[in-house]
C-alpha positions in Angstrom: 0.0 0.0 0.0 2.8 2.4 0.9 4.5 1.6 -2.4 1.4 2.5 -4.3 1.1 5.8 -2.4 4.7 6.6 -3.1 4.2 6.0 -6.8 1.1 8.1 -6.8 2.9 10.9 -5.0 5.7 10.9 -7.6 3.1 11.0 -10.4 1.3 13.8 -8.8 4.6 15.8 -8.4 5.3 15.3 -12.1 1.8 16.4 -13.1 2.0 19.5 -10.9 5.5 20.5 -12.1 4.6 20.1 -15.8 4.4 23.4 -17.7 2.8 23.2 -21.1 4.4 25.0 -24.0 3.1 28.4 -25.0 0.0 27.9 -27.1 0.4 28.2 -30.9 -2.5 30.8 -30.7 0.1 33.2 -29.3 3.4 32.6 -30.9 4.5 33.9 -34.3 1.3 35.9 -34.8 0.3 39.6 -35.0 -2.6 40.2 -32.6 -5.1 43.0 -33.2 -6.3 45.0 -30.3 -5.4 47.4 -27.5 -2.0 46.3 -26.1 -3.3 46.4 -22.5 -6.2 44.1 -23.3 -4.2 41.6 -25.3 -1.4 41.5 -22.7 -4.0 40.8 -20.0 -5.2 37.7 -21.9 -1.7 36.3 -22.4 -0.2 33.5 -20.3 2.2 34.6 -17.6 6.0 34.2 -17.7 6.4 33.6 -21.4 8.3 36.6 -22.7 12.2 36.5 -22.9 12.6 40.0 -24.4 10.2 42.9 -25.0 11.3 45.6 -27.5 8.9 48.4 -28.4 8.6 52.0 -29.3 5.3 53.4 -28.0 3.4 56.5 -29.2 5.6 59.6 -28.4 2.6 61.9 -28.0 3.7 64.3 -30.7 0.5 64.4 -32.7 0.9 61.5 -35.1 -2.2 60.1 -36.8 -2.2 56.9 -34.8 -2.1 58.7 -31.5 -4.3 61.7 -32.3 -7.1 60.2 -30.1 -5.0 60.4 -26.9 -4.9 63.1 -24.4 -1.8 63.5 -22.3 -3.5 61.6 -19.4 -4.6 58.9 -21.9 -1.0 58.6 -23.1 0.4 58.3 -19.5 -2.3 55.6 -18.7 -1.5 53.7 -21.8 2.3 53.4 -21.2 1.9 52.8 -17.5 -0.6 50.0 -18.0 1.4 48.3 -20.7 4.5 48.3 -18.4 2.3 46.9 -15.6 1.2 44.0 -17.7 4.9 43.2 -18.7 5.6 42.4 -15.1 3.3 39.4 -15.4 4.1 38.2 -18.9 7.9 38.5 -18.7 10.0 35.6 -17.5 12.3 36.1 -14.5 15.6 37.6 -15.7 14.0 38.9 -18.9 14.4 42.4 -20.3 12.0 45.1 -21.5 13.5 47.6 -23.8 11.6 50.9 -24.6 12.8 53.0 -27.4 11.5 56.6 -27.0 12.5 60.2 -27.5 13.4 61.4 -24.0 12.0 64.9 -24.5 8.2 65.0 -24.7 6.7 68.2 -26.1 3.1 69.0 -25.8 0.9 72.1 -25.7 0.2 73.4 -22.2 -2.4 76.3 -22.0 -1.1 77.2 -18.6 2.5 77.8 -19.8 3.6 81.4 -20.4 3.9 82.3 -24.1 7.4 81.9 -25.5 8.4 85.3 -27.0 11.3 84.9 -29.5 13.1 88.1 -30.4 14.6 86.8 -33.6 17.3 89.4 -34.0 19.1 87.6 -36.9 15.9 87.3 -39.0 14.8 90.9 -38.7 14.4 92.5 -42.1 13.7 96.0 -40.8 16.3 98.1 -38.9 13.6 99.7 -36.9 14.0 98.9 -33.2 11.6 98.8 -30.3 13.2 102.0 -29.0 12.5 103.7 -32.3 8.8 102.8 -32.1 8.5 103.9 -28.5 10.1 107.2 -29.2 7.8 107.8 -32.3 4.8 107.0 -30.1 5.9 109.4 -27.5 6.5 112.2 -30.0 3.2 111.4 -31.9 0.7 110.2 -29.2 -2.3 110.3 -31.4 -0.7 108.4 -34.4 -2.1 105.0 -35.2 -0.1 102.0 -36.3 -0.3 102.8 -40.0 0.8 106.4 -39.4 3.8 105.3 -37.3 4.8 102.8 -39.9 4.7 105.6 -42.6 6.7 107.8 -40.3 9.4 105.2 -39.6 9.4 103.7 -43.1 8.4 100.2 -42.1 5.3 98.0 -42.2 2.5 98.3 -39.6 3.3 94.7 -38.7 6.8 95.7 -37.7 5.3 98.4 -35.4 3.2 95.8 -33.6 6.0 93.3 -33.4 8.4 95.8 -31.9 5.7 97.2 -29.5 4.4 93.9 -28.2 7.5 91.6 -28.6 5.3 89.4 -30.7 4.2 88.5 -34.2 0.7 89.7 -35.0 0.4 87.3 -38.0 1.0 84.1 -36.1 1.8 82.5 -32.8 0.3 85.2 -30.7 -2.7 83.2 -29.5 -1.1 79.8 -29.5 -0.6 78.0 -26.2 3.0 77.4 -25.2 4.9 74.1 -25.8 6.1 72.5 -22.6 9.1 70.1 -22.5 9.0 67.1 -20.2 11.6 64.3 -19.7 10.2 60.9 -20.2 12.8 58.7 -18.7 11.8 59.5 -15.1 8.2 58.6 -15.8 9.1 55.2 -17.3 11.4 54.4 -14.4 8.7 55.3 -11.9 6.0 53.2 -13.6 8.4 50.3 -13.9 9.5 50.4 -10.3 5.9 50.4 -9.2 5.5 46.9 -10.6 8.9 45.5 -9.7 10.8 46.1 -12.9 14.2 47.7 -12.4 16.2 50.0 -14.7 19.1 47.8 -15.8 20.8 49.9 -18.5 20.5 52.7 -21.0 21.6 53.2 -24.6 21.4 56.3 -26.8 20.4 55.8 -30.4 22.2 58.6 -32.3 20.6 59.1 -35.7 20.8 61.7 -38.4 19.3 65.1 -37.6 15.6 65.1 -38.3 15.1 68.7 -39.4 11.5 68.2 -40.5 10.5 67.1 -37.0 12.1 70.1 -35.3 9.5 72.8 -35.7 11.4 75.2 -33.4 15.0 75.0 -34.8 14.6 78.3 -36.7 13.4 80.5 -33.9 14.9 79.3 -30.6 18.0 77.8 -29.1 16.5 74.3 -28.9 18.5 71.5 -30.6 17.3 69.5 -33.6 16.1 66.0 -33.0 19.0 63.6 -33.6 18.9 61.0 -30.8 16.5 58.7 -29.0 16.8 56.6 -25.9 16.7 52.9 -25.2 15.6 52.2 -21.6 16.4 48.7 -20.5 14.3 47.3 -17.6 14.9 44.0 -15.9 12.6 41.6 -14.2 14.5 40.1 -11.2 15.9 36.7 -11.9 19.0 35.1 -13.3 20.5 36.7 -16.4 22.4 34.6 -18.8 25.4 36.6 -19.9 26.7 34.9 -23.1 29.5 36.8 -24.8 29.3 34.4 -27.8 26.1 36.1 -28.9 28.3 38.7 -30.6 31.7 38.7 -32.3 34.6 40.3 -30.5 34.5 43.2 -33.0 30.8 43.7 -32.4 31.2 43.8 -28.6 33.9 46.5 -29.1 31.9 48.5 -31.7 28.4 48.5 -30.2 27.7 45.7 -27.7 29.5 47.4 -24.9 29.0 50.9 -26.1 26.5 53.4 -24.7 25.9 55.3 -27.9 24.7 53.5 -31.1 25.2 55.3 -34.4 22.4 54.1 -36.7 20.8 56.1 -39.5 17.1 56.6 -39.2 14.6 55.2 -41.7 14.8 57.6 -44.7 11.3 57.1 -46.0 8.4 56.5 -43.6 6.1 55.4 -46.4 5.0 52.3 -44.5 4.4 53.9 -41.1 4.8 57.4 -39.7 7.3 56.3 -37.1 9.4 53.4 -38.2 12.7 52.6 -36.6 15.5 50.9 -38.6 16.0 47.2 -38.6 19.5 47.5 -37.4 18.2 49.0 -34.1 15.9 46.0 -33.5 18.7 43.6 -34.6 21.1 44.9 -32.1 18.6 44.7 -29.2 17.5 41.2 -30.1 20.9 39.8 -30.7 22.3 41.4 -27.5 19.5 40.4 -25.1 18.0 37.1 -26.4 18.9 33.7 -27.7 17.7 31.6 -30.6 14.1 30.3 -30.0 13.4 32.9 -27.3 10.1 34.7 -27.4 10.3 38.4 -28.4 7.3 40.6 -28.1 6.4 44.1 -29.5 3.1 45.5 -28.1 3.2 48.4 -30.5 4.3 46.5 -33.5 3.4 49.1 -36.2 4.9 48.2 -39.5 6.4 45.0 -38.1 10.1 45.8 -37.8 10.6 44.0 -34.5 8.7 40.8 -35.6 10.4 40.7 -39.0 13.9 40.9 -37.4 13.0 38.4 -34.7 11.9 35.9 -37.3 15.0 36.5 -39.3 17.1 35.9 -36.2 15.3 32.6 -35.4 13.3 33.9 -32.5 9.7 33.3 -31.8 7.6 36.5 -31.8 4.4 38.1 -30.6 3.2 41.3 -32.1 0.3 43.5 -31.0 -1.2 46.3 -33.0 -4.3 48.4 -32.4 -5.0 49.4 -36.0 -5.9 46.6 -38.4 -4.2 48.3 -41.4 -0.9 48.2 -39.6 -1.4 44.7 -38.2 -1.9 43.5 -41.8 1.2 45.3 -42.9 3.3 43.9 -40.0 1.9 40.4 -40.7 2.8 40.6 -44.4 6.2 42.0 -43.8 7.1 39.4 -41.2 5.7 36.5 -43.2 8.0 37.2 -46.1 11.1 37.3 -43.8 13.0 34.1 -44.3 14.5 32.1 -41.5 
């Protein structure tokens, strides 16, 4: 009798310790839906590496429906779900511009005195003196007196451009990295490392470069978060030359995508390739909850990783699926 019980106990232990493989309904597919909802329905502890670039809240078509609070809730909730679906020792890498710019009606108006662009030699002092000497003169009369346009009279008087910008709310700058770290720490994910992606200057995306001291957009950040657990450090993932050139370097010099004809915000395949090769092994599960045009999933498949993509918009989900399907192993 005791022998039978012992055998039953061993069988029970085997049954309880058995962990079925991740269902085929999840792997190597692009899932359509809100990332938060899809992640909530996923099994726990199945992701080896998460690499994603979320909406930046800069007014793109696919994020136009979001308020600033909506944007914060979205990113925070997606990070929260990662704490459950990631394996112990796994990494979550978020590619994002660290400076978030958004309209803030409560911010004081930014008055740019563009000295180098002024076409008229008339100064503010000239206008104030003319007004003092001619107290009843209107703007047109002052302009005729000083030999300039009436617009120049108002610009010099009010330190503003009457033709544009006067009634527009100010643009506030906010650093994103602190927000990500706070949201990750709240669910037990720790900031492990940080890379800077140095790309070519994006003049078209720098609306302020002509009338302020702000820099053009030429770099983004990769924040690497770790779920506590054993990390396999395998130097054989890269060649010695690759470790020296980028594996152990904090700044990655990679040109941005030159034509965003597939998606408004597409990052280069080389960026995804470096992250995936550095932080995962063959047959690992790589997820991108904002898969967009499918860069992450296409590269993951090419590098012989399993993949999970999530996309809210069906048109991009189809694009990502088609792009990933044609990628050969």
